[in-house]
C-alpha positions in Angstrom: 54.2 97.1 48.1 54.6 99.0 44.9 51.2 100.0 43.6 50.7 100.6 39.8 49.1 103.9 38.7 46.7 101.9 36.5 46.0 98.2 36.8 46.9 95.7 34.1 44.2 93.2 33.2 45.3 89.9 31.8 43.7 86.8 30.5 44.2 83.8 32.8 43.3 80.6 30.9 39.7 79.5 30.9 39.0 81.2 34.3 38.7 84.7 32.8 40.8 87.7 33.6 42.8 89.1 36.5 43.6 92.6 37.5 47.2 93.2 38.4 47.5 96.1 40.8 51.1 96.0 42.1 54.6 95.2 40.9 54.3 92.1 43.2 51.2 91.0 41.2 53.2 91.4 38.0 56.0 89.2 39.4 53.5 86.6 40.6 52.0 86.4 37.1 55.4 86.1 35.5 56.4 83.4 38.0 53.2 81.5 37.1 54.0 81.7 33.5 54.3 78.2 32.0 57.9 76.9 32.0 57.6 75.7 28.4 56.7 79.3 27.3 59.4 81.2 29.2 62.0 83.0 27.3 64.3 86.0 27.1 61.5 88.5 26.9 59.8 87.2 30.1 63.1 87.1 31.9 63.9 90.7 30.8 60.5 91.9 32.0 60.9 90.1 35.3 64.4 91.6 35.9 62.9 95.1 35.2 60.1 94.5 37.7 62.7 93.4 40.3 64.8 96.5 39.6 62.0 98.6 41.1 63.0 97.2 44.5 66.6 98.4 43.9 65.4 101.8 42.8 66.9 101.2 39.4 63.7 101.8 37.5 60.2 103.1 38.2 57.0 101.3 38.8 55.5 102.7 35.6 58.5 101.7 33.5 58.1 98.2 34.9 54.4 98.3 34.1 55.0 99.5 30.6 57.4 96.7 30.0 54.9 94.1 31.4 52.1 95.6 29.2 54.3 95.1 26.2 55.1 91.5 27.2 51.3 90.7 27.8 50.4 92.3 24.5 53.1 90.2 22.6 52.0 87.0 24.4 48.3 87.8 23.6 47.1 87.8 27.2 46.5 91.6 27.6 42.8 92.3 28.1 41.6 95.4 26.2 41.1 98.2 28.8 40.8 102.0 28.5 44.1 103.4 29.7 44.0 107.1 30.4 45.1 109.4 27.7 48.7 110.5 28.2 48.6 113.7 30.2 44.9 113.3 31.1 45.5 112.5 34.8 48.0 115.3 35.5 47.0 118.1 37.9 45.3 121.0 35.9 47.1 124.4 36.0 46.2 126.6 39.0 44.1 128.9 36.7 41.7 126.0 35.9 41.4 124.9 39.6 40.1 128.3 40.8 
């Protein structure tokens, strides 16, 4: 299992929203995507998610690509992603 650092929340029809927590969740969502709406962007994101298993990309790169896809497809739920650099470990001087 390849856990995401931050979940991605997407709209799933009339049933509300769903939190995607792993690369496997991202792939499941992409596989459930309606066949009539599939295209090159979805396929590229799916390949990038699969590349995590081969060690050709990182989980966070796959997440970023999926977030961009979800935003373009208008299914990304607004969430409060951490500010870049916010969740890094503070310098030693600040931990003492």
